[in-house]
N, CA, C and O of each residue as an XYZ file, in Angstrom:
748
protein
N      10.775    -55.598     87.957
C      11.031    -54.573     86.978
C      12.521    -54.213     86.974
O      13.113    -53.976     85.920
N      13.123    -54.176     88.193
C      14.547    -53.871     88.282
C      15.371    -54.940     87.601
O      16.393    -54.631     86.989
N      14.947    -56.205     87.693
C      15.666    -57.284     87.022
C      15.684    -57.076     85.512
O      16.693    -57.324     84.851
N      14.551    -56.616     84.975
C      14.469    -56.382     83.534
C      15.428    -55.272     83.110
O      16.133    -55.414     82.111
N      15.461    -54.163     83.863
C      16.354    -53.065     83.522
C      17.823    -53.454     83.684
O      18.660    -53.015     82.896
N      18.151    -54.264     84.683
C      19.522    -54.741     84.850
C      19.925    -55.644     83.693
O      21.043    -55.552     83.187
N      19.000    -56.527     83.269
C      19.284    -57.400     82.138
C      19.456    -56.561     80.858
O      20.314    -56.854     80.025
N      18.641    -55.532     80.719
C      18.701    -54.655     79.545
C      20.034    -53.904     79.504
O      20.610    -53.738     78.429
N      20.538    -53.442     80.671
C      21.806    -52.721     80.748
C      22.982    -53.634     80.404
O      23.934    -53.199     79.755
N      22.925    -54.881     80.829
C      24.036    -55.797     80.648
C      24.095    -56.412     79.247
O      25.186    -56.755     78.792
N      22.989    -56.562     78.560
C      22.944    -57.256     77.275
C      22.955    -56.227     76.131
O      21.958    -55.547     75.888
N      24.109    -56.125     75.429
C      24.235    -55.157     74.338
C      23.375    -55.549     73.137
O      22.822    -54.671     72.475
N      23.247    -56.833     72.842
C      22.421    -57.277     71.716
C      20.952    -56.895     71.921
O      20.264    -56.505     70.977
N      20.490    -57.010     73.150
C      19.118    -56.624     73.454
C      18.936    -55.123     73.275
O      17.893    -54.683     72.791
N      19.949    -54.319     73.665
C      19.881    -52.871     73.458
C      19.759    -52.549     71.978
O      18.931    -51.724     71.591
N      20.577    -53.191     71.141
C      20.537    -52.948     69.703
C      19.182    -53.359     69.111
O      18.617    -52.647     68.281
N      18.678    -54.503     69.543
C      17.399    -54.984     69.022
C      16.261    -54.033     69.381
O      15.408    -53.743     68.542
N      16.243    -53.549     70.608
C      15.187    -52.619     71.037
C      15.320    -51.294     70.304
O      14.317    -50.712     69.888
N      16.553    -50.808     70.140
C      16.769    -49.546     69.423
C      16.333    -49.666     67.962
O      15.723    -48.741     67.426
N      16.632    -50.772     67.324
C      16.224    -50.985     65.931
C      14.704    -51.079     65.840
O      14.097    -50.541     64.915
N      14.096    -51.763     66.800
C      12.635    -51.869     66.816
C      11.992    -50.484     66.946
O      11.042    -50.169     66.229
N      12.505    -49.672     67.847
C      11.973    -48.315     68.032
C      12.173    -47.496     66.765
O      11.277    -46.750     66.370
N      13.311    -47.618     66.131
C      13.588    -46.905     64.884
C      12.623    -47.329     63.779
O      12.121    -46.484     63.037
N      12.359    -48.635     63.665
C      11.416    -49.119     62.663
C      10.004    -48.613     62.922
O       9.287    -48.290     61.975
N       9.595    -48.538     64.169
C       8.270    -48.011     64.512
C       8.177    -46.540     64.117
O       7.162    -46.112     63.568
N       9.214    -45.769     64.388
C       9.221    -44.345     64.031
C       9.179    -44.172     62.518
O       8.438    -43.328     62.015
N       9.959    -44.957     61.789
C       9.961    -44.864     60.320
C       8.599    -45.229     59.756
O       8.119    -44.572     58.832
N       7.964    -46.271     60.298
C       6.640    -46.653     59.782
C       5.610    -45.577     60.065
O       4.721    -45.354     59.242
N       5.701    -44.904     61.201
C       4.777    -43.801     61.496
C       5.008    -42.624     60.561
O       4.055    -41.968     60.141
N       6.258    -42.353     60.235
C       6.568    -41.259     59.317
C       6.037    -41.571     57.927
O       5.499    -40.688     57.259
N       6.180    -42.812     57.481
C       5.704    -43.189     56.153
C       4.177    -43.143     56.064
O       3.639    -42.866     54.993
N       3.483    -43.404     57.144
C       2.026    -43.355     57.149
C       1.499    -41.935     57.290
O       0.321    -41.698     57.023
N       2.317    -40.997     57.694
C       1.899    -39.618     57.915
C       1.503    -38.980     56.593
O       2.246    -39.076     55.616
N       0.353    -38.334     56.548
C      -0.131    -37.655     55.353
C       0.467    -36.255     55.327
O       0.049    -35.383     56.088
N       1.443    -36.042     54.455
C       2.109    -34.752     54.371
C       1.432    -33.811     53.392
O       1.913    -32.696     53.189
N       0.329    -34.226     52.775
C      -0.325    -33.364     51.789
C      -0.888    -32.108     52.431
O      -0.930    -31.058     51.789
N      -1.322    -32.193     53.685
C      -1.847    -30.997     54.337
C      -0.730    -30.010     54.656
O      -0.966    -28.803     54.709
N       0.469    -30.507     54.865
C       1.602    -29.629     55.145
C       2.095    -28.970     53.860
O       2.351    -27.766     53.827
N       2.223    -29.772     52.805
C       2.736    -29.267     51.536
C       1.682    -28.458     50.797
O       2.010    -27.473     50.134
N       0.412    -28.862     50.902
C      -0.656    -28.136     50.232
C      -1.211    -28.874     49.029
O      -2.227    -28.457     48.472
N      -0.575    -29.955     48.615
C      -1.082    -30.739     47.496
C      -1.054    -32.197     47.877
O      -0.274    -32.604     48.739
N      -1.884    -32.975     47.253
C      -1.864    -34.411     47.494
C      -0.826    -35.047     46.598
O      -0.770    -34.763     45.401
N      -0.016    -35.892     47.165
C       1.024    -36.529     46.366
C       0.470    -37.656     45.525
O       1.087    -38.035     44.530
N      -0.673    -38.204     45.892
C      -1.222    -39.306     45.123
C      -2.080    -38.837     43.956
O      -2.469    -39.650     43.118
N      -2.385    -37.532     43.881
C      -3.184    -37.037     42.771
C      -2.371    -37.053     41.497
O      -1.209    -36.647     41.486
N      -2.974    -37.518     40.435
C      -2.330    -37.589     39.135
C      -3.230    -36.851     38.171
O      -4.435    -37.101     38.130
N      -2.654    -35.935     37.385
C      -3.451    -35.170     36.447
C      -3.095    -35.562     35.031
O      -2.104    -36.252     34.792
N      -3.915    -35.115     34.092
C      -3.694    -35.424     32.692
C      -2.625    -34.518     32.123
O      -2.401    -33.420     32.632
N      -1.964    -34.971     31.071
C      -0.852    -34.209     30.534
C      -1.280    -33.148     29.529
O      -0.452    -32.332     29.126
N      -2.527    -33.130     29.116
C      -2.964    -32.094     28.188
C      -3.017    -30.758     28.904
O      -3.244    -30.702     30.112
N      -2.804    -29.661     28.144
C      -2.880    -28.344     28.744
C      -4.285    -28.073     29.264
O      -4.453    -27.504     30.343
N      -5.289    -28.477     28.504
C      -6.662    -28.355     28.949
C      -7.075    -29.724     29.458
O      -7.549    -30.552     28.680
N      -6.904    -29.977     30.744
C      -7.264    -31.309     31.228
C      -8.777    -31.399     31.314
O      -9.400    -30.697     32.111
N      -9.379    -32.274     30.483
C     -10.829    -32.364     30.440
C     -11.388    -33.003     31.695
O     -10.795    -33.917     32.268
N     -12.546    -32.500     32.111
C     -13.238    -33.088     33.226
C     -13.997    -34.295     32.696
O     -14.989    -34.139     31.983
N     -13.546    -35.485     33.034
C     -14.081    -36.691     32.436
C     -15.326    -37.178     33.163
O     -15.346    -38.279     33.714
N     -16.358    -36.352     33.160
C     -17.622    -36.804     33.698
C     -18.583    -36.999     32.544
O     -18.473    -36.350     31.504
N     -19.513    -37.891     32.742
C     -20.484    -38.176     31.694
C     -21.308    -36.943     31.378
O     -21.602    -36.676     30.213
N     -21.685    -36.188     32.400
C     -22.525    -35.014     32.188
C     -21.835    -33.990     31.288
O     -22.457    -33.446     30.375
N     -20.558    -33.728     31.541
C     -19.832    -32.751     30.718
C     -19.647    -33.241     29.293
O     -19.781    -32.466     28.346
N     -19.343    -34.507     29.136
C     -19.162    -35.081     27.807
C     -20.463    -35.014     27.015
O     -20.473    -34.566     25.868
N     -21.559    -35.457     27.624
C     -22.855    -35.465     26.953
C     -23.317    -34.039     26.669
O     -23.834    -33.763     25.586
N     -23.139    -33.139     27.618
C     -23.554    -31.746     27.432
C     -22.822    -31.107     26.250
O     -23.436    -30.400     25.451
N     -21.533    -31.349     26.136
C     -20.785    -30.756     25.020
C     -21.231    -31.350     23.685
O     -21.307    -30.635     22.686
N     -21.530    -32.662     23.658
C     -22.049    -33.271     22.434
C     -23.409    -32.680     22.065
O     -23.661    -32.372     20.900
N     -24.272    -32.527     23.049
C     -25.605    -31.966     22.794
C     -25.508    -30.557     22.219
O     -26.183    -30.237     21.241
N     -24.680    -29.726     22.814
C     -24.555    -28.336     22.348
C     -23.980    -28.277     20.933
O     -24.436    -27.477     20.117
N     -23.001    -29.101     20.640
C     -22.429    -29.106     19.285
C     -23.452    -29.580     18.258
O     -23.538    -29.024     17.163
N     -24.218    -30.596     18.604
C     -25.248    -31.099     17.695
C     -26.347    -30.062     17.489
O     -26.835    -29.892     16.372
N     -26.740    -29.369     18.555
C     -27.748    -28.306     18.425
C     -27.255    -27.203     17.490
O     -28.012    -26.730     16.643
N     -26.006    -26.792     17.632
C     -25.452    -25.742     16.769
C     -25.450    -26.168     15.305
O     -25.751    -25.364     14.424
N     -25.121    -27.399     15.049
C     -25.082    -27.883     13.664
C     -26.485    -27.976     13.085
O     -26.713    -27.565     11.948
N     -27.430    -28.512     13.856
C     -28.794    -28.655     13.355
C     -29.465    -27.298     13.123
O     -30.298    -27.173     12.225
N     -29.124    -26.300     13.903
C     -29.712    -24.971     13.725
C     -29.215    -24.284     12.458
O     -29.797    -23.287     12.032
N     -28.159    -24.795     11.856
C     -27.656    -24.229     10.604
C     -28.426    -24.729      9.383
O     -28.251    -24.206      8.283
N     -29.277    -25.739      9.571
C     -30.092    -26.250      8.472
C     -31.171    -25.218      8.161
O     -31.742    -24.608      9.065
N     -31.439    -25.035      6.889
C     -32.398    -24.023      6.435
C     -33.784    -24.247      7.043
O     -34.288    -25.371      7.048
N     -34.389    -23.197      7.545
C     -35.730    -23.144      8.142
C     -35.819    -23.819      9.511
O     -36.921    -23.947     10.045
N     -34.716    -24.249     10.091
C     -34.726    -24.746     11.464
C     -34.442    -23.555     12.364
O     -33.351    -22.985     12.343
N     -35.460    -23.187     13.166
C     -35.339    -22.007     14.031
C     -34.576    -22.312     15.318
O     -33.764    -21.503     15.768
N     -34.834    -23.466     15.902
C     -34.108    -23.859     17.115
C     -34.094    -25.378     17.213
O     -34.919    -26.067     16.612
N     -33.145    -25.878     17.976
C     -33.023    -27.325     18.175
C     -32.628    -27.598     19.616
O     -31.767    -26.923     20.181
N     -33.270    -28.594     20.194
C     -32.908    -29.080     21.525
C     -32.569    -30.557     21.393
O     -33.312    -31.322     20.778
N     -31.446    -30.951     21.971
C     -30.971    -32.324     21.837
C     -30.743    -32.906     23.225
O     -30.226    -32.233     24.117
N     -31.133    -34.157     23.394
C     -30.840    -34.898     24.621
C     -30.201    -36.217     24.210
O     -30.738    -36.942     23.372
N     -29.037    -36.527     24.812
C     -28.291    -37.738     24.481
C     -28.207    -38.615     25.730
O     -27.944    -38.130     26.830
N     -28.435    -39.912     25.537
C     -28.322    -40.897     26.610
C     -27.086    -41.758     26.357
O     -26.831    -42.186     25.231
N     -26.326    -42.002     27.419
C     -25.137    -42.852     27.298
C     -25.226    -44.013     28.276
O     -25.974    -43.966     29.252
N     -24.448    -45.057     27.998
C     -24.479    -46.267     28.821
C     -23.523    -46.225     30.009
O     -23.839    -46.779     31.062
N     -22.380    -45.594     29.874
C     -21.394    -45.598     30.954
C     -20.585    -44.309     30.929
O     -20.894    -43.400     30.159
N     -19.563    -44.222     31.754
C     -18.765    -43.007     31.873
C     -17.520    -43.082     30.998
O     -17.046    -44.174     30.684
N     -16.982    -41.914     30.600
C     -15.745    -41.931     29.825
C     -14.586    -42.455     30.670
O     -14.584    -42.322     31.893
N     -13.610    -43.046     30.005
C     -12.492    -43.647     30.705
C     -11.195    -43.334     29.969
O     -11.118    -43.462     28.747
N     -10.177    -42.923     30.722
C      -8.878    -42.648     30.129
C      -8.023    -43.908     30.209
O      -7.961    -44.560     31.251
N      -7.371    -44.240     29.112
C      -6.437    -45.359     29.084
C      -5.027    -44.772     29.062
O      -4.615    -44.206     28.049
N      -4.280    -44.896     30.162
C      -2.935    -44.318     30.203
C      -1.906    -45.202     29.515
O      -2.156    -46.375     29.238
N      -0.756    -44.622     29.247
C       0.374    -45.363     28.690
C       1.078    -46.053     29.854
O       1.356    -45.430     30.878
N       1.363    -47.336     29.692
C       2.050    -48.104     30.726
C       3.451    -48.463     30.284
O       3.699    -48.753     29.114
N       4.362    -48.439     31.241
C       5.706    -48.943     31.044
C       5.681    -50.378     31.562
O       5.574    -50.609     32.767
N       5.779    -51.335     30.650
C       5.612    -52.734     31.017
C       6.961    -53.438     31.062
O       7.733    -53.399     30.104
N       7.225    -54.075     32.182
C       8.436    -54.871     32.348
C       8.032    -56.331     32.483
O       7.197    -56.679     33.318
N       8.627    -57.178     31.659
C       8.332    -58.605     31.694
C       9.629    -59.361     31.929
O      10.644    -59.105     31.281
N       9.576    -60.288     32.861
C      10.752    -61.123     33.097
C      10.320    -62.584     33.116
O       9.297    -62.942     33.700
N      11.116    -63.404     32.471
C      10.851    -64.838     32.404
C      11.973    -65.578     33.121
O      13.147    -65.227     33.004
N      11.587    -66.606     33.862
C      12.567    -67.402     34.581
C      12.209    -68.874     34.384
O      11.056    -69.270     34.554
N      13.197    -69.667     34.028
C      12.978    -71.099     33.807
C      13.966    -71.880     34.658
O      15.170    -71.627     34.628
N      13.446    -72.819     35.404
C      14.276    -73.689     36.231
C      14.042    -75.138     35.808
O      12.901    -75.569     35.643
N      15.129    -75.882     35.635
C      15.032    -77.310     35.310
C      15.568    -78.072     36.508
O      16.719    -77.907     36.910
N      14.704    -78.914     37.071
C      15.093    -79.705     38.233
C      15.152    -81.172     37.818
O      14.250    -81.678     37.151
N      16.221    -81.842     38.223
C      16.379    -83.267     37.920
C      16.207    -84.025     39.230
O      16.927    -83.792     40.200
N      15.236    -84.941     39.236
C      14.962    -85.733     40.430
C      15.977    -86.847     40.608
O      16.803    -87.092     39.728
N      15.913    -87.511     41.734
C      16.823    -88.613     42.045
C      16.633    -89.790     41.107
O      17.587    -90.532     40.872
N      15.450    -89.990     40.564
C      15.202    -91.107     39.664
C      15.426    -90.732     38.203
O      15.091    -91.519     37.318
N      15.980    -89.555     37.925
C      16.320    -89.145     36.560
C      15.222    -88.375     35.841
O      15.385    -88.034     34.670
N      14.119    -88.095     36.504
C      13.041    -87.333     35.852
C      13.362    -85.842     35.889
O      13.893    -85.317     36.867
N      13.023    -85.193     34.799
C      13.258    -83.750     34.703
C      11.934    -83.020     34.874
O      10.893    -83.429     34.361
N      12.017    -81.944     35.603
C      10.843    -81.107     35.809
C      11.238    -79.674     35.497
O      12.196    -79.144     36.060
N      10.486    -79.052     34.593
C      10.793    -77.685     34.174
C       9.745    -76.748     34.766
O       8.544    -76.968     34.612
N      10.211    -75.710     35.437
C       9.330    -74.728     36.066
C       9.567    -73.388     35.372
O      10.683    -72.869     35.353
N       8.487    -72.839     34.800
C       8.578    -71.540     34.129
C       7.789    -70.530     34.931
O       6.680    -70.804     35.391
N       8.382    -69.351     35.091
C       7.715    -68.280     35.818
C       7.854    -67.000     35.008
O       8.950    -66.623     34.595
N       6.718    -66.340     34.790
C       6.709    -65.074     34.051
C       6.152    -63.995     34.971
O       5.099    -64.170     35.584
N       6.866    -62.884     35.061
C       6.458    -61.782     35.916
C       6.266    -60.540     35.056
O       7.133    -60.185     34.258
N       5.122    -59.884     35.226
C       4.848    -58.645     34.497
C       4.613    -57.532     35.500
O       3.921    -57.711     36.502
N       5.199    -56.385     35.212
C       4.976    -55.191     36.025
C       4.516    -54.081     35.103
O       5.173    -53.783     34.106
N       3.386    -53.466     35.433
C       2.884    -52.328     34.689
C       2.965    -51.099     35.569
O       2.534    -51.112     36.722
N       3.519    -50.045     35.013
C       3.605    -48.786     35.742
C       3.197    -47.677     34.796
O       3.673    -47.611     33.662
N       2.301    -46.791     35.269
C       1.861    -45.685     34.427
C       3.036    -44.763     34.134
O       3.855    -44.470     35.005
N       3.098    -44.316     32.891
C       4.137    -43.373     32.499
C       3.672    -41.981     32.904
O       2.589    -41.537     32.523
N       4.505    -41.305     33.679
C       4.184    -39.966     34.143
C       5.064    -38.955     33.431
O       6.268    -39.159     33.276
N       4.450    -37.866     33.003
C       5.185    -36.791     32.364
C       5.640    -35.785     33.408
O       5.845    -36.125     34.573
N       5.793    -34.549     32.973
C       6.214    -33.501     33.898
C       5.112    -33.203     34.902
O       3.931    -33.377     34.606
N       5.490    -32.765     36.063
C       4.567    -32.404     37.144
C       3.649    -33.551     37.539
O       2.484    -33.320     37.864
N       4.138    -34.762     37.517
C       3.395    -35.941     37.959
C       2.092    -36.117     37.186
O       1.060    -36.444     37.773
N       2.135    -35.902     35.868
C       0.952    -36.002     35.015
C       0.987    -37.295     34.215
O       2.033    -37.704     33.713
N      -0.179    -37.932     34.104
C      -0.299    -39.176     33.344
C      -0.218    -38.863     31.861
O      -0.824    -37.902     31.385
N       0.532    -39.678     31.135
C       0.597    -39.552     29.684
C      -0.535    -40.399     29.124
O      -0.478    -41.626     29.209
N      -1.592    -39.758     28.536
C      -2.740    -40.542     28.076
C      -2.466    -41.230     26.752
O      -1.851    -40.649     25.857
N      -2.920    -42.465     26.629
C      -2.813    -43.224     25.387
C      -4.014    -42.900     24.507
O      -3.861    -42.530     23.343
N      -5.196    -43.039     25.067
C      -6.425    -42.669     24.382
C      -7.554    -42.612     25.397
O      -7.432    -43.096     26.522
N      -8.640    -42.018     24.977
C      -9.832    -41.954     25.803
C     -10.891    -42.866     25.217
O     -11.094    -42.900     24.003
N     -11.558    -43.599     26.079
C     -12.679    -44.430     25.658
C     -13.930    -43.727     26.148
O     -14.239    -43.728     27.340
N     -14.644    -43.126     25.209
C     -15.841    -42.385     25.565
C     -17.034    -43.312     25.649
O     -17.028    -44.388     25.052
N     -18.073    -42.902     26.395
C     -19.219    -43.788     26.581
C     -19.997    -44.009     25.292
O     -20.024    -43.161     24.400
N     -20.628    -45.173     25.223
C     -21.430    -45.520     24.060
C     -22.773    -44.791     24.146
O     -23.429    -44.795     25.188
N     -23.161    -44.180     23.057
C     -24.430    -43.460     23.005
C     -25.537    -44.473     22.769
O     -25.481    -45.256     21.821
N     -26.548    -44.456     23.640
C     -27.625    -45.441     23.533
C     -28.927    -44.843     23.014
O     -29.835    -45.591     22.651
N     -29.044    -43.531     22.969
C     -30.260    -42.918     22.459
C     -30.127    -41.418     22.303
O     -29.379    -40.769     23.034
N     -30.875    -40.862     21.323
C     -30.841    -39.425     21.067
C     -32.278    -38.957     20.834
O     -33.034    -39.579     20.088
N     -32.633    -37.863     21.478
C     -33.918    -37.214     21.254
C     -33.635    -35.815     20.734
O     -32.873    -35.062     21.340
N     -34.257    -35.463     19.599
C     -34.063    -34.145     18.997
C     -35.438    -33.502     18.833
O     -36.341    -34.092     18.239
N     -35.590    -32.291     19.364
C     -36.811    -31.504     19.192
C     -36.410    -30.240     18.445
O     -35.583    -29.464     18.924
N     -37.011    -30.031     17.247
C     -36.664    -28.851     16.438
C     -37.924    -28.044     16.137
O     -39.008    -28.599     15.958
N     -37.760    -26.744     16.087
C     -38.812    -25.849     15.604
C     -38.477    -25.558     14.148
O     -37.428    -25.002     13.825
N     -39.402    -25.952     13.284
C     -39.162    -25.895     11.844
C     -40.261    -25.068     11.189
O     -41.446    -25.267     11.455
N     -39.852    -24.133     10.326
C     -40.830    -23.260      9.672
C     -40.874    -23.456      8.161
O     -41.487    -22.656      7.454
N     -40.247    -24.484      7.668
C     -40.209    -24.719      6.227
C     -41.342    -25.623      5.756
O     -42.140    -26.107      6.558
N     -41.401    -25.845      4.432
C     -42.451    -26.674      3.835
C     -41.959    -28.067      3.488
O     -42.779    -28.969      3.318
N     -40.651    -28.281      3.375
C     -40.116    -29.602      3.005
C     -40.208    -30.559      4.191
O     -40.354    -30.146      5.341
N     -40.117    -31.857      3.871
C     -40.085    -32.881      4.915
C     -38.663    -32.915      5.489
O     -37.743    -33.430      4.853
N     -38.494    -32.367      6.683
C     -37.169    -32.232      7.304
C     -36.782    -33.488      8.093
O     -35.613    -33.651      8.440
N     -37.730    -34.369      8.379
C     -37.503    -35.549      9.213
C     -36.357    -36.426      8.699
O     -35.463    -36.737      9.486
N     -36.327    -36.847      7.416
C     -35.211    -37.704      6.965
C     -33.855    -36.989      6.997
O     -32.828    -37.621      7.239
N     -33.850    -35.699      6.758
C     -32.596    -34.944      6.793
C     -32.026    -34.948      8.207
O     -30.833    -35.185      8.397
N     -32.871    -34.688      9.195
C     -32.426    -34.672     10.585
C     -31.967    -36.068     11.043
O     -30.957    -36.204     11.734
N     -32.724    -37.097     10.647
C     -32.344    -38.470     11.017
C     -30.964    -38.820     10.480
O     -30.133    -39.372     11.201
N     -30.720    -38.498      9.209
C     -29.413    -38.808      8.607
C     -28.297    -37.988      9.235
O     -27.185    -38.486      9.404
N     -28.579    -36.737      9.583
C     -27.554    -35.902     10.233
C     -27.131    -36.508     11.570
O     -25.942    -36.669     11.844
N     -28.121    -36.841     12.395
C     -27.810    -37.377     13.725
C     -27.130    -38.737     13.603
O     -26.167    -39.015     14.318
N     -27.624    -39.586     12.701
C     -27.029    -40.914     12.506
C     -25.580    -40.799     12.073
O     -24.714    -41.513     12.580
N     -25.317    -39.906     11.140
C     -23.957    -39.748     10.620
C     -23.023    -39.144     11.662
O     -21.900    -39.616     11.834
N     -23.473    -38.111     12.354
C     -22.605    -37.433     13.321
C     -22.274    -38.301     14.534
O     -21.144    -38.273     15.020
N     -23.243    -39.068     15.025
C     -23.026    -39.833     16.245
C     -22.786    -41.320     15.997
O     -22.483    -42.059     16.934
N     -22.916    -41.766     14.755
C     -22.674    -43.153     14.376
C     -23.486    -44.125     15.239
O     -22.941    -45.015     15.891
N     -24.817    -43.920     15.218
C     -25.714    -44.799     15.966
C     -26.810    -45.309     15.042
O     -26.993    -44.790     13.941
N     -27.532    -46.319     15.486
C     -28.618    -46.908     14.708
C     -29.800    -45.943     14.615
O     -30.021    -45.124     15.506
N     -30.549    -46.056     13.525
C     -31.740    -45.221     13.353
C     -32.777    -45.508     14.428
O     -33.536    -44.614     14.800
N     -32.826    -46.730     14.931
C     -33.790    -47.079     15.975
C     -33.508    -46.372     17.294
O     -34.386    -46.300     18.155
N     -32.304    -45.853     17.464
C     -31.925    -45.171     18.701
C     -32.116    -43.660     18.614
O     -31.712    -42.933     19.522
N     -32.723    -43.184     17.538
C     -32.914    -41.743     17.322
C     -34.407    -41.449     17.276
O     -35.165    -42.147     16.603
N     -34.823    -40.412     17.996
C     -36.207    -39.953     17.935
C     -36.189    -38.467     17.588
O     -35.526    -37.673     18.256
N     -36.924    -38.099     16.536
C     -36.996    -36.714     16.074
C     -38.420    -36.213     16.271
O     -39.372    -36.878     15.864
N     -38.575    -35.049     16.891
C     -39.868    -34.404     17.045
C     -39.768    -33.050     16.374
O     -38.937    -32.219     16.740
N     -40.645    -32.832     15.363
C     -40.626    -31.591     14.604
C     -41.848    -30.759     15.003
O     -42.984    -31.233     14.985
N     -41.575    -29.520     15.358
C     -42.652    -28.608     15.757
C     -42.698    -27.456     14.749
O     -41.662    -26.900     14.384
N     -43.905    -27.106     14.304
C     -44.048    -26.002     13.345
C     -44.469    -24.716     14.042
O     -44.756    -23.730     13.362
N     -44.516    -24.687     15.338
C     -44.956    -23.488     16.054
C     -43.846    -22.499     16.203
O     -44.044    -21.431     16.782
């Protein structure tokens, strides 16, 4: 062990190498340290840039559609109440704006026998555009596809309300008639 320490004292290059190694280990530990608990916020969290950042869950999206459809259907004459249930296939998804960098590189190599070989390389980098306060700038939202609608209405009128309700739901949600079920109750 003494031989190692004597060699370490005498060799300046070894001292520099060990010091740099220790410095790199300390820097890597600092970079891995999660400072969000110290600061109080997560640095990797990204929020939407709208003032009212919508909660993009399927339940909230479907619930708001159901309530709006119920309010509209209840405005039809002699419809006392309406209950709506909507089925969707997947969850809503936000498509952010990307800052895209593309670089092209072409190399022409000439072999010893006079043959030419051309090598093309294209590199693309996509980075989300962030607004103020580390917020994503949204391009558009892709909402889930509606796969079925069930409407139960209490109706006290004498006219046939079924075709009116079918056309309302079809027009408002832009779905096939086969995906809509209407139940009319006169009670």
